[in-house]
FIKOLZA-1660 file (N, C-alpha, C; in steps of 0.1 Angstrom, whole numbers, plus 5000, padded with zeros to 4 digits):
% residues 234
   i   px   py   pz ch aa at
   1 2074 2832 4588  A  M  N
   1 2073 2846 4581  A  M CA
   1 2081 2855 4589  A  M  C
   2 2090 2862 4582  A  K  N
   2 2099 2872 4589  A  K CA
   2 2095 2886 4586  A  K  C
   3 2095 2894 4597  A  T  N
   3 2092 2908 4596  A  T CA
   3 2106 2915 4599  A  T  C
   4 2109 2925 4591  A  R  N
   4 2121 2932 4594  A  R CA
   4 2122 2938 4607  A  R  C
   5 2133 2935 4614  A  D  N
   5 2134 2940 4628  A  D CA
   5 2138 2954 4629  A  D  C
   6 2146 2959 4618  A  E  N
   6 2151 2972 4619  A  E CA
   6 2140 2982 4617  A  E  C
   7 2140 2993 4625  A  A  N
   7 2129 3003 4624  A  A CA
   7 2132 3011 4612  A  A  C
   8 2121 3015 4605  A  A  N
   8 2122 3023 4594  A  A CA
   8 2127 3037 4598  A  A  C
   9 2135 3044 4590  A  P  N
   9 2139 3057 4594  A  P CA
   9 2128 3067 4597  A  P  C
  10 2129 3075 4607  A  L  N
  10 2119 3085 4610  A  L CA
  10 2118 3094 4599  A  L  C
  11 2129 3097 4592  A  H  N
  11 2128 3106 4581  A  H CA
  11 2141 3103 4572  A  H  C
  12 2140 3108 4560  A  F  N
  12 2151 3107 4551  A  F CA
  12 2153 3121 4544  A  F  C
  13 2152 3131 4552  A  F  N
  13 2152 3145 4548  A  F CA
  13 2165 3149 4542  A  F  C
  14 2165 3159 4533  A  R  N
  14 2177 3166 4528  A  R CA
  14 2183 3174 4539  A  R  C
  15 2196 3176 4538  A  D  N
  15 2203 3184 4548  A  D CA
  15 2198 3199 4548  A  D  C
  16 2196 3203 4535  A  D  N
  16 2192 3217 4534  A  D CA
  16 2177 3219 4532  A  D  C
  17 2169 3208 4533  A  Q  N
  17 2154 3209 4532  A  Q CA
  17 2149 3215 4520  A  Q  C
  18 2157 3215 4509  A  R  N
  18 2152 3220 4496  A  R CA
  18 2140 3211 4491  A  R  C
  19 2129 3217 4487  A  P  N
  19 2118 3209 4483  A  P CA
  19 2121 3200 4470  A  P  C
  20 2114 3189 4470  A  V  N
  20 2115 3180 4458  A  V CA
  20 2104 3184 4448  A  V  C
  21 2108 3184 4436  A  E  N
  21 2098 3188 4425  A  E CA
  21 2089 3176 4423  A  E  C
  22 2076 3179 4423  A  W  N
  22 2065 3169 4422  A  W CA
  22 2058 3171 4409  A  W  C
  23 2058 3160 4401  A  R  N
  23 2052 3162 4387  A  R CA
  23 2043 3149 4385  A  R  C
  24 2031 3152 4379  A  V  N
  24 2022 3142 4375  A  V CA
  24 2019 3143 4360  A  V  C
  25 2021 3132 4353  A  S  N
  25 2019 3133 4338  A  S CA
  25 2006 3125 4335  A  S  C
  26 1997 3131 4327  A  P  N
  26 1985 3124 4323  A  P CA
  26 1988 3114 4312  A  P  C
  27 1978 3105 4309  A  G  N
  27 1979 3095 4299  A  G CA
  27 1989 3084 4302  A  G  C
  28 1992 3076 4292  A  F  N
  28 2001 3065 4294  A  F CA
  28 2015 3068 4288  A  F  C
  29 2025 3067 4296  A  M  N
  29 2038 3071 4292  A  M CA
  29 2046 3058 4286  A  M  C
  30 2051 3059 4274  A  P  N
  30 2059 3048 4269  A  P CA
  30 2071 3046 4278  A  P  C
  31 2074 3033 4280  A  Y  N
  31 2085 3030 4289  A  Y CA
  31 2098 3035 4284  A  Y  C
  32 2101 3034 4271  A  E  N
  32 2114 3039 4266  A  E CA
  32 2116 3054 4269  A  E  C
  33 2105 3062 4268  A  D  N
  33 2105 3076 4270  A  D CA
  33 2108 3079 4285  A  D  C
  34 2101 3071 4294  A  A  N
  34 2103 3073 4308  A  A CA
  34 2118 3070 4312  A  A  C
  35 2123 3059 4307  A  L  N
  35 2137 3055 4310  A  L CA
  35 2147 3066 4305  A  L  C
  36 2145 3071 4293  A  A  N
  36 2154 3081 4288  A  A CA
  36 2154 3093 4296  A  A  C
  37 2142 3097 4300  A  Y  N
  37 2140 3109 4308  A  Y CA
  37 2148 3108 4322  A  Y  C
  38 2145 3096 4328  A  M  N
  38 2152 3094 4341  A  M CA
  38 2167 3094 4340  A  M  C
  39 2172 3088 4330  A  E  N
  39 2187 3088 4328  A  E CA
  39 2192 3102 4327  A  E  C
  40 2185 3110 4319  A  R  N
  40 2190 3124 4317  A  R CA
  40 2189 3132 4330  A  R  C
  41 2178 3130 4337  A  R  N
  41 2175 3138 4349  A  R CA
  41 2185 3134 4360  A  R  C
  42 2188 3121 4361  A  A  N
  42 2197 3116 4371  A  A CA
  42 2211 3122 4369  A  A  C
  43 2215 3123 4356  A  E  N
  43 2228 3128 4353  A  E CA
  43 2228 3143 4356  A  E  C
  44 2218 3150 4353  A  E  N
  44 2217 3165 4356  A  E CA
  44 2217 3167 4371  A  E  C
  45 2210 3159 4379  A  I  N
  45 2211 3160 4394  A  I CA
  45 2225 3158 4399  A  I  C
  46 2231 3147 4394  A  A  N
  46 2245 3144 4398  A  A CA
  46 2255 3156 4396  A  A  C
  47 2252 3163 4385  A  K  N
  47 2261 3175 4381  A  K CA
  47 2257 3187 4389  A  K  C
  48 2246 3187 4396  A  G  N
  48 2241 3198 4404  A  G CA
  48 2233 3208 4395  A  G  C
  49 2229 3203 4383  A  H  N
  49 2221 3212 4374  A  H CA
  49 2206 3211 4375  A  H  C
  50 2201 3201 4383  A  A  N
  50 2187 3199 4384  A  A CA
  50 2183 3195 4398  A  A  C
  51 2171 3198 4402  A  S  N
  51 2166 3194 4415  A  S CA
  51 2161 3179 4415  A  S  C
  52 2159 3174 4427  A  E  N
  52 2153 3161 4428  A  E CA
  52 2139 3161 4423  A  E  C
  53 2134 3150 4419  A  E  N
  53 2121 3150 4413  A  E CA
  53 2113 3137 4416  A  E  C
  54 2101 3138 4419  A  I  N
  54 2092 3126 4420  A  I CA
  54 2082 3128 4408  A  I  C
  55 2082 3117 4399  A  W  N
  55 2074 3118 4387  A  W CA
  55 2064 3107 4387  A  W  C
  56 2051 3110 4387  A  L  N
  56 2040 3101 4388  A  L CA
  56 2034 3099 4374  A  L  C
  57 2034 3086 4370  A  I  N
  57 2029 3083 4357  A  I CA
  57 2021 3070 4357  A  I  C
  58 2015 3067 4346  A  E  N
  58 2010 3053 4343  A  E CA
  58 2016 3049 4330  A  E  C
  59 2019 3036 4329  A  H  N
  59 2024 3030 4317  A  H CA
  59 2013 3022 4310  A  H  C
  60 2014 3020 4296  A  P  N
  60 2006 3009 4290  A  P CA
  60 2011 2996 4295  A  P  C
  61 2003 2985 4293  A  P  N
  61 2007 2972 4298  A  P CA
  61 2020 2967 4293  A  P  C
  62 2029 2964 4303  A  L  N
  62 2043 2959 4299  A  L CA
  62 2049 2952 4311  A  L  C
  63 2059 2944 4308  A  Y  N
  63 2067 2938 4318  A  Y CA
  63 2081 2944 4318  A  Y  C
  64 2087 2945 4330  A  T  N
  64 2101 2949 4330  A  T CA
  64 2109 2938 4337  A  T  C
  65 2122 2936 4333  A  A  N
  65 2131 2926 4339  A  A CA
  65 2142 2934 4346  A  A  C
  66 2143 2931 4359  A  G  N
  66 2154 2937 4367  A  G CA
  66 2167 2929 4365  A  G  C
  67 2177 2933 4372  A  T  N
  67 2190 2927 4371  A  T CA
  67 2191 2913 4376  A  T  C
  68 2181 2909 4384  A  S  N
  68 2181 2895 4390  A  S CA
  68 2171 2886 4384  A  S  C
  69 2165 2890 4372  A  S  N
  69 2154 2883 4366  A  S CA
  69 2159 2869 4361  A  S  C
  70 2150 2859 4363  A  N  N
  70 2152 2846 4358  A  N CA
  70 2143 2844 4346  A  N  C
  71 2148 2841 4334  A  P  N
  71 2140 2839 4322  A  P CA
  71 2128 2830 4324  A  P  C
  72 2129 2820 4333  A  R  N
  72 2118 2811 4335  A  R CA
  72 2106 2817 4342  A  R  C
  73 2108 2829 4348  A  D  N
  73 2097 2836 4355  A  D CA
  73 2089 2844 4345  A  D  C
  74 2093 2845 4332  A  L  N
  74 2084 2851 4322  A  L CA
  74 2075 2840 4316  A  L  C
  75 2063 2840 4321  A  V  N
  75 2054 2829 4317  A  V CA
  75 2047 2832 4304  A  V  C
  76 2045 2844 4301  A  S  N
  76 2038 2848 4288  A  S CA
  76 2044 2861 4283  A  S  C
  77 2044 2862 4270  A  S  N
  77 2049 2874 4263  A  S CA
  77 2038 2882 4257  A  S  C
  78 2027 2882 4264  A  A  N
  78 2015 2889 4260  A  A CA
  78 2017 2904 4258  A  A  C
  79 2026 2910 4266  A  F  N
  79 2030 2924 4266  A  F CA
  79 2044 2926 4264  A  F  C
  80 2048 2937 4259  A  P  N
  80 2063 2940 4257  A  P CA
  80 2071 2938 4270  A  P  C
  81 2083 2933 4268  A  V  N
  81 2092 2931 4279  A  V CA
  81 2104 2940 4277  A  V  C
  82 2108 2947 4288  A  Y  N
  82 2119 2956 4287  A  Y CA
  82 2129 2953 4297  A  Y  C
  83 2142 2951 4293  A  E  N
  83 2153 2950 4301  A  E CA
  83 2156 2963 4308  A  E  C
  84 2159 2963 4321  A  T  N
  84 2162 2976 4327  A  T CA
  84 2173 2974 4338  A  T  C
  85 2180 2984 4341  A  G  N
  85 2191 2983 4350  A  G CA
  85 2187 2984 4365  A  G  C
  86 2174 2984 4368  A  R  N
  86 2171 2985 4382  A  R CA
  86 2173 2971 4388  A  R  C
  87 2173 2971 4402  A  G  N
  87 2174 2959 4409  A  G CA
  87 2161 2952 4409  A  G  C
  88 2161 2939 4413  A  G  N
  88 2149 2931 4413  A  G CA
  88 2147 2922 4402  A  G  C
  89 2135 2916 4400  A  Q  N
  89 2132 2906 4390  A  Q CA
  89 2121 2911 4381  A  Q  C
  90 2112 2903 4377  A  Y  N
  90 2102 2907 4367  A  Y CA
  90 2091 2915 4375  A  Y  C
  91 2085 2925 4369  A  T  N
  91 2074 2931 4374  A  T CA
  91 2065 2936 4363  A  T  C
  92 2053 2940 4366  A  Y  N
  92 2043 2944 4356  A  Y CA
  92 2040 2959 4359  A  Y  C
  93 2038 2966 4348  A  H  N
  93 2033 2980 4349  A  H CA
  93 2021 2981 4339  A  H  C
  94 2011 2989 4343  A  G  N
  94 2000 2991 4334  A  G CA
  94 1989 3000 4339  A  G  C
  95 1979 3003 4331  A  P  N
  95 1968 3012 4335  A  P CA
  95 1963 3008 4349  A  P  C
  96 1960 3018 4357  A  G  N
  96 1954 3016 4370  A  G CA
  96 1965 3014 4381  A  G  C
  97 1977 3014 4377  A  Q  N
  97 1988 3013 4386  A  Q CA
  97 1996 3026 4386  A  Q  C
  98 1998 3032 4398  A  R  N
  98 2005 3044 4399  A  R CA
  98 2020 3041 4400  A  R  C
  99 2028 3045 4391  A  V  N
  99 2043 3044 4391  A  V CA
  99 2048 3058 4396  A  V  C
 100 2057 3057 4406  A  A  N
 100 2063 3070 4411  A  A CA
 100 2078 3068 4410  A  A  C
 101 2083 3075 4400  A  Y  N
 101 2098 3075 4398  A  Y CA
 101 2104 3085 4406  A  Y  C
 102 2114 3080 4414  A  A  N
 102 2121 3089 4424  A  A CA
 102 2135 3092 4420  A  A  C
 103 2138 3104 4416  A  M  N
 103 2151 3108 4412  A  M CA
 103 2157 3116 4424  A  M  C
 104 2165 3110 4432  A  M  N
 104 2168 3115 4445  A  M CA
 104 2184 3116 4446  A  M  C
 105 2188 3127 4452  A  D  N
 105 2203 3129 4454  A  D CA
 105 2206 3124 4468  A  D  C
 106 2212 3112 4469  A  L  N
 106 2215 3106 4482  A  L CA
 106 2227 3113 4489  A  L  C
 107 2235 3120 4481  A  T  N
 107 2246 3127 4488  A  T CA
 107 2241 3139 4497  A  T  C
 108 2228 3143 4494  A  K  N
 108 2222 3154 4502  A  K CA
 108 2213 3148 4513  A  K  C
 109 2212 3134 4514  A  R  N
 109 2204 3128 4523  A  R CA
 109 2212 3118 4532  A  R  C
 110 2213 3106 4527  A  R  N
 110 2221 3096 4534  A  R CA
 110 2226 3086 4524  A  R  C
 111 2239 3084 4523  A  Q  N
 111 2245 3074 4513  A  Q CA
 111 2245 3060 4519  A  Q  C
 112 2232 3055 4520  A  D  N
 112 2230 3042 4526  A  D CA
 112 2218 3036 4518  A  D  C
 113 2221 3026 4509  A  L  N
 113 2210 3021 4501  A  L CA
 113 2200 3013 4509  A  L  C
 114 2205 3006 4519  A  R  N
 114 2195 2998 4527  A  R CA
 114 2185 3008 4534  A  R  C
 115 2190 3019 4539  A  A  N
 115 2182 3028 4546  A  A CA
 115 2172 3035 4536  A  A  C
 116 2177 3037 4523  A  Y  N
 116 2169 3044 4513  A  Y CA
 116 2157 3035 4509  A  Y  C
 117 2160 3022 4507  A  V  N
 117 2149 3012 4504  A  V CA
 117 2139 3012 4516  A  V  C
 118 2144 3012 4528  A  A  N
 118 2135 3012 4540  A  A CA
 118 2127 3024 4540  A  A  C
 119 2132 3036 4536  A  A  N
 119 2125 3048 4535  A  A CA
 119 2114 3047 4524  A  A  C
 120 2117 3041 4513  A  L  N
 120 2107 3040 4502  A  L CA
 120 2095 3031 4508  A  L  C
 121 2099 3020 4515  A  E  N
 121 2089 3011 4521  A  E CA
 121 2080 3019 4531  A  E  C
 122 2087 3027 4539  A  A  N
 122 2079 3035 4549  A  A CA
 122 2070 3045 4542  A  A  C
 123 2074 3051 4530  A  W  N
 123 2066 3059 4522  A  W CA
 123 2053 3052 4518  A  W  C
 124 2054 3040 4513  A  I  N
 124 2043 3033 4508  A  I CA
 124 2034 3029 4520  A  I  C
 125 2040 3025 4531  A  I  N
 125 2032 3022 4543  A  I CA
 125 2024 3034 4548  A  I  C
 126 2030 3045 4548  A  E  N
 126 2023 3058 4552  A  E CA
 126 2011 3060 4543  A  E  C
 127 2014 3058 4530  A  T  N
 127 2003 3060 4520  A  T CA
 127 1991 3051 4522  A  T  C
 128 1994 3038 4524  A  L  N
 128 1983 3029 4527  A  L CA
 128 1976 3032 4540  A  L  C
 129 1983 3037 4549  A  G  N
 129 1977 3041 4562  A  G CA
 129 1966 3051 4560  A  G  C
 130 1967 3059 4550  A  A  N
 130 1957 3069 4547  A  A CA
 130 1943 3063 4544  A  A  C
 131 1944 3050 4539  A  F  N
 131 1932 3043 4536  A  F CA
 131 1929 3032 4546  A  F  C
 132 1935 3033 4558  A  S  N
 132 1933 3023 4569  A  S CA
 132 1937 3009 4565  A  S  C
 133 1947 3008 4556  A  I  N
 133 1953 2996 4552  A  I CA
 133 1967 2994 4559  A  I  C
 134 1969 2983 4565  A  T  N
 134 1982 2980 4572  A  T CA
 134 1991 2973 4562  A  T  C
 135 2001 2981 4557  A  G  N
 135 2011 2975 4549  A  G CA
 135 2023 2971 4557  A  G  C
 136 2029 2960 4553  A  E  N
 136 2040 2955 4561  A  E CA
 136 2052 2952 4551  A  E  C
 137 2064 2953 4556  A  R  N
 137 2076 2949 4549  A  R CA
 137 2080 2935 4554  A  R  C
 138 2087 2928 4545  A  R  N
 138 2092 2914 4548  A  R CA
 138 2107 2913 4546  A  R  C
 139 2114 2906 4554  A  E  N
 139 2129 2905 4553  A  E CA
 139 2132 2897 4540  A  E  C
 140 2124 2887 4537  A  D  N
 140 2128 2879 4525  A  D CA
 140 2120 2882 4513  A  D  C
 141 2112 2893 4513  A  R  N
 141 2104 2896 4501  A  R CA
 141 2104 2912 4500  A  R  C
 142 2109 2917 4489  A  V  N
 142 2109 2931 4487  A  V CA
 142 2095 2936 4483  A  V  C
 143 2092 2948 4487  A  G  N
 143 2079 2954 4484  A  G CA
 143 2071 2956 4497  A  G  C
 144 2059 2959 4495  A  V  N
 144 2050 2961 4507  A  V CA
 144 2038 2951 4505  A  V  C
 145 2034 2945 4516  A  W  N
 145 2025 2934 4516  A  W CA
 145 2013 2936 4526  A  W  C
 146 2002 2930 4523  A  V  N
 146 1990 2931 4532  A  V CA
 146 1986 2917 4535  A  V  C
 147 1982 2914 4547  A  K  N
 147 1978 2901 4551  A  K CA
 147 1964 2899 4545  A  K  C
 148 1961 2886 4541  A  R  N
 148 1948 2883 4536  A  R CA
 148 1942 2870 4543  A  R  C
 149 1938 2872 4555  A  P  N
 149 1931 2861 4563  A  P CA
 149 1919 2856 4556  A  P  C
 150 1913 2864 4547  A  D  N
 150 1901 2860 4540  A  D CA
 150 1904 2849 4530  A  D  C
 151 1917 2848 4526  A  K  N
 151 1921 2838 4517  A  K CA
 151 1926 2825 4524  A  K  C
 152 1930 2826 4536  A  G  N
 152 1935 2815 4544  A  G CA
 152 1946 2819 4553  A  G  C
 153 1950 2811 4562  A  Q  N
 153 1960 2814 4572  A  Q CA
 153 1974 2815 4564  A  Q  C
 154 1981 2826 4568  A  G  N
 154 1994 2828 4562  A  G CA
 154 1994 2834 4548  A  G  C
 155 1982 2837 4542  A  Y  N
 155 1982 2843 4529  A  Y CA
 155 1985 2858 4530  A  Y  C
 156 1992 2863 4520  A  E  N
 156 1995 2877 4519  A  E CA
 156 1996 2881 4504  A  E  C
 157 1992 2893 4502  A  D  N
 157 1993 2898 4488  A  D CA
 157 2002 2911 4487  A  D  C
 158 2009 2912 4476  A  K  N
 158 2017 2923 4474  A  K CA
 158 2009 2934 4468  A  K  C
 159 2010 2946 4474  A  I  N
 159 2002 2958 4469  A  I CA
 159 2011 2968 4462  A  I  C
 160 2024 2968 4465  A  A  N
 160 2033 2978 4460  A  A CA
 160 2047 2972 4458  A  A  C
 161 2054 2976 4447  A  A  N
 161 2067 2970 4444  A  A CA
 161 2077 2982 4444  A  A  C
 162 2090 2978 4446  A  I  N
 162 2101 2987 4447  A  I CA
 162 2112 2982 4438  A  I  C
 163 2118 2991 4430  A  G  N
 163 2130 2987 4423  A  G CA
 163 2138 3000 4420  A  G  C
 164 2150 3000 4423  A  I  N
 164 2158 3012 4422  A  I CA
 164 2171 3009 4414  A  I  C
 165 2177 3020 4409  A  R  N
 165 2190 3020 4404  A  R CA
 165 2197 3033 4409  A  R  C
 166 2209 3032 4412  A  V  N
 166 2217 3043 4418  A  V CA
 166 2230 3045 4410  A  V  C
 167 2232 3057 4405  A  R  N
 167 2244 3061 4398  A  R CA
 167 2249 3074 4403  A  R  C
 168 2262 3074 4407  A  K  N
 168 2268 3086 4413  A  K CA
 168 2260 3090 4425  A  K  C
 169 2254 3081 4432  A  W  N
 169 2246 3084 4444  A  W CA
 169 2233 3091 4441  A  W  C
 170 2229 3091 4429  A  V  N
 170 2216 3096 4425  A  V CA
 170 2207 3084 4421  A  V  C
 171 2195 3083 4428  A  S  N
 171 2186 3072 4425  A  S CA
 171 2177 3075 4414  A  S  C
 172 2172 3064 4407  A  F  N
 172 2161 3066 4398  A  F CA
 172 2154 3052 4397  A  F  C
 173 2143 3051 4389  A  H  N
 173 2133 3041 4391  A  H CA
 173 2126 3044 4404  A  H  C
 174 2119 3035 4411  A  G  N
 174 2112 3039 4423  A  G CA
 174 2102 3028 4427  A  G  C
 175 2089 3033 4428  A  I  N
 175 2079 3024 4434  A  I CA
 175 2067 3023 4424  A  I  C
 176 2059 3013 4426  A  S  N
 176 2046 3012 4419  A  S CA
 176 2036 3007 4429  A  S  C
 177 2024 3014 4429  A  L  N
 177 2013 3011 4438  A  L CA
 177 2001 3007 4430  A  L  C
 178 1996 2995 4433  A  N  N
 178 1984 2990 4426  A  N CA
 178 1971 2997 4431  A  N  C
 179 1966 3006 4423  A  V  N
 179 1953 3012 4426  A  V CA
 179 1942 3004 4421  A  V  C
 180 1941 3003 4408  A  E  N
 180 1930 2995 4401  A  E CA
 180 1935 2989 4388  A  E  C
 181 1946 2982 4388  A  P  N
 181 1951 2975 4376  A  P CA
 181 1943 2963 4373  A  P  C
 182 1944 2957 4361  A  D  N
 182 1939 2944 4358  A  D CA
 182 1948 2934 4364  A  D  C
 183 1944 2928 4375  A  L  N
 183 1953 2919 4382  A  L CA
 183 1957 2906 4374  A  L  C
 184 1948 2903 4364  A  S  N
 184 1951 2891 4356  A  S CA
 184 1964 2893 4348  A  S  C
 185 1968 2906 4346  A  H  N
 185 1980 2909 4338  A  H CA
 185 1992 2904 4345  A  H  C
 186 1992 2902 4358  A  F  N
 186 2003 2897 4366  A  F CA
 186 2005 2882 4363  A  F  C
 187 1996 2876 4357  A  N  N
 187 1997 2861 4354  A  N CA
 187 2008 2858 4344  A  N  C
 188 2012 2868 4337  A  G  N
 188 2022 2865 4326  A  G CA
 188 2036 2864 4332  A  G  C
 189 2038 2867 4344  A  I  N
 189 2051 2866 4351  A  I CA
 189 2050 2860 4364  A  I  C
 190 2061 2856 4370  A  V  N
 190 2062 2852 4384  A  V CA
 190 2067 2865 4391  A  V  C
 191 2057 2873 4397  A  P  N
 191 2061 2886 4402  A  P CA
 191 2073 2885 4412  A  P  C
 192 2084 2892 4409  A  C  N
 192 2095 2892 4418  A  C CA
 192 2100 2878 4422  A  C  C
 193 2098 2868 4413  A  G  N
 193 2103 2855 4415  A  G CA
 193 2096 2847 4426  A  G  C
 194 2085 2852 4431  A  I  N
 194 2078 2845 4442  A  I CA
 194 2066 2837 4437  A  I  C
 195 2067 2824 4437  A  S  N
 195 2057 2815 4431  A  S CA
 195 2048 2808 4441  A  S  C
 196 2051 2810 4454  A  E  N
 196 2043 2803 4464  A  E CA
 196 2028 2808 4463  A  E  C
 197 2019 2798 4463  A  Q  N
 197 2005 2801 4461  A  Q CA
 197 1999 2811 4472  A  Q  C
 198 2005 2810 4484  A  R  N
 198 1999 2819 4494  A  R CA
 198 2003 2833 4493  A  R  C
 199 2012 2836 4483  A  Y  N
 199 2016 2850 4481  A  Y CA
 199 2011 2855 4467  A  Y  C
 200 2002 2864 4467  A  G  N
 200 1996 2869 4455  A  G CA
 200 1998 2884 4453  A  G  C
 201 1989 2890 4445  A  V  N
 201 1990 2904 4442  A  V CA
 201 1976 2910 4444  A  V  C
 202 1975 2922 4450  A  T  N
 202 1963 2928 4452  A  T CA
 202 1964 2943 4448  A  T  C
 203 1953 2950 4450  A  S  N
 203 1952 2965 4447  A  S CA
 203 1943 2971 4458  A  S  C
 204 1943 2984 4458  A  L  N
 204 1934 2992 4467  A  L CA
 204 1919 2988 4464  A  L  C
 205 1916 2988 4451  A  V  N
 205 1902 2985 4447  A  V CA
 205 1899 2970 4450  A  V  C
 206 1908 2961 4448  A  D  N
 206 1906 2947 4450  A  D CA
 206 1903 2945 4465  A  D  C
 207 1909 2954 4474  A  L  N
 207 1906 2952 4488  A  L CA
 207 1893 2959 4492  A  L  C
 208 1886 2963 4483  A  G  N
 208 1872 2969 4485  A  G CA
 208 1872 2984 4488  A  G  C
 209 1882 2991 4484  A  L  N
 209 1882 3005 4486  A  L CA
 209 1880 3013 4473  A  L  C
 210 1870 3021 4472  A  P  N
 210 1867 3029 4460  A  P CA
 210 1877 3040 4458  A  P  C
 211 1890 3037 4456  A  V  N
 211 1900 3048 4455  A  V CA
 211 1903 3052 4441  A  V  C
 212 1903 3064 4438  A  T  N
 212 1907 3069 4425  A  T CA
 212 1922 3072 4424  A  T  C
 213 1927 3074 4412  A  M  N
 213 1941 3077 4411  A  M CA
 213 1944 3091 4418  A  M  C
 214 1935 3100 4417  A  D  N
 214 1937 3113 4424  A  D CA
 214 1938 3111 4439  A  D  C
 215 1929 3102 4444  A  D  N
 215 1930 3099 4459  A  D CA
 215 1944 3093 4462  A  D  C
 216 1948 3084 4454  A  A  N
 216 1961 3077 4456  A  A CA
 216 1973 3088 4456  A  A  C
 217 1972 3097 4446  A  D  N
 217 1982 3107 4444  A  D CA
 217 1983 3116 4456  A  D  C
 218 1972 3120 4461  A  H  N
 218 1972 3128 4473  A  H CA
 218 1978 3121 4485  A  H  C
 219 1974 3109 4487  A  A  N
 219 1980 3101 4498  A  A CA
 219 1995 3099 4496  A  A  C
 220 1999 3096 4484  A  L  N
 220 2013 3094 4481  A  L CA
 220 2021 3107 4485  A  L  C
 221 2016 3118 4481  A  R  N
 221 2023 3131 4484  A  R CA
 221 2024 3133 4499  A  R  C
 222 2013 3131 4506  A  C  N
 222 2014 3133 4520  A  C CA
 222 2023 3124 4527  A  C  C
 223 2023 3111 4523  A  G  N
 223 2032 3101 4529  A  G CA
 223 2046 3104 4525  A  G  C
 224 2049 3109 4513  A  F  N
 224 2063 3112 4509  A  F CA
 224 2068 3123 4518  A  F  C
 225 2060 3134 4520  A  E  N
 225 2065 3145 4528  A  E CA
 225 2068 3142 4542  A  E  C
 226 2062 3132 4548  A  K  N
 226 2065 3127 4561  A  K CA
 226 2078 3121 4562  A  K  C
 227 2082 3114 4551  A  I  N
 227 2095 3106 4552  A  I CA
 227 2106 3114 4546  A  I  C
 228 2104 3121 4535  A  F  N
 228 2114 3127 4527  A  F CA
 228 2115 3143 4528  A  F  C
 229 2104 3149 4533  A  G  N
 229 2104 3164 4534  A  G CA
 229 2095 3170 4523  A  G  C
 230 2096 3184 4522  A  P  N
 230 2087 3191 4514  A  P CA
 230 2088 3189 4499  A  P  C
 231 2077 3192 4492  A  T  N
 231 2076 3191 4478  A  T CA
 231 2071 3204 4472  A  T  C
 232 2073 3205 4459  A  I  N
 232 2068 3217 4452  A  I CA
 232 2063 3212 4438  A  I  C
 233 2051 3216 4435  A  T  N
 233 2045 3212 4422  A  T CA
 233 2052 3219 4410  A  T  C
 234 2054 3211 4400  A  I  N
 234 2059 3217 4387  A  I CA
 234 2050 3213 4376  A  I  C
% end
């Protein structure tokens, strides 16, 4: 098992410390609508006509296919499948999972995709720390993982996924944190192409924590500000 040796950045702040707009949408957001919005917003940010934004939503049950997806990893078509331009492989989104779309101007931060992904991982790890959960990054597996000694030696579960797309040095897509999704819905795919039995999927509630979506949102915002700087509610 490999752990990334490089230290996560202490921060990924903007040069001018301009606050990031923070928005939470109620209900279930259709994936096509979310993608169309991100495309427009990223273009407006690149032109200097809009601020950076973190957009917190939930989707109805669906699967998305990243640019590295293998069709064999789609086990079931029980839910709609969407092709997307983000990096990565198949992933699941659905009720009880908090999706945080990050539309960030890397020209105002650091034009380093590896460092940006590390900063997103650090954000998730900070968020999990608010619930006394030790999240860890892995060199050979994208996302954030928690050790599961209760399942056996060497067992780990993925609790958060990362998938980004960058255009004109503006990022979109982002992260997803499993708060209380139906974990059986992940059975329709090989999540992120990882089929080894000792690597599964978990959530905050699955780990025995009575966490609400509001609790998760608060922790996400606090964790984000430690890594990326101030936010402002819109």
